[in-house]
N, C-alpha and C positions, 0 to 999 in steps of 0.2 A: 921768641923762645919762651916757653911756659915756665913760670916760676915754681919751683918745688917748695912745698910747705911741709916742714917736718913737724910731726905732732909729738907732744910729750905723752908719757903714759897716762897722765890724768885726763888730757883732752881726748885721747883715744878711747878711754873708758866712757867718757860722757857722750862722745859721738856714737859709740856702739849702743849705748842705752837709748839714745834718741832714735836710732834706726830700728831697734827692737820694738820700741813703742809704736813707731809708724807701721811696721809690719803687723803687729798685733791689732792695731786699730783697723787696718785693711781687712784682716781675717774676720774680725767681729762684724764688719759691714757685710762681707760676703755671706757669713752664716746667717745674719739677720735677713738678708734678701732671700736666701734659700728657704728659711723658715716661713717668711711671708708668702712665698710662692706656693709652698706646700699647703698652707692654711687656705689660701684663695682657691687652690685646686680642690681641696676638701669641701669647701662651702659650695663651689660651683657644682661639684658632683652630687652633693646632697640636694641642691635645688633642682637639678635636672632629674634626679631619681624621684623626687617628690612630685614634680609636674607630670612625669610619665606615669607614675602610679595613680595619680588622680585622674588622668585622662583614661587610662585603662579601666579603672573602677567606674568612671562615668559611662564609658561605652558598654560596660557589662550590665549596668543598671537599665540602660535603654533597651 
């Protein structure tokens, strides 16, 4: 049989604050990954556009 642990109001507040911090840290990590993905996509798009532009300009000069 599992032992029931009763919390005092003070320990309940501390536990809630710890859980809140864990959730906010997780959200910060998700936002950071999302922003990093957007930035990498932007850089890749710029690189591909630059290469295609140079190729088309090179073909036009020939």
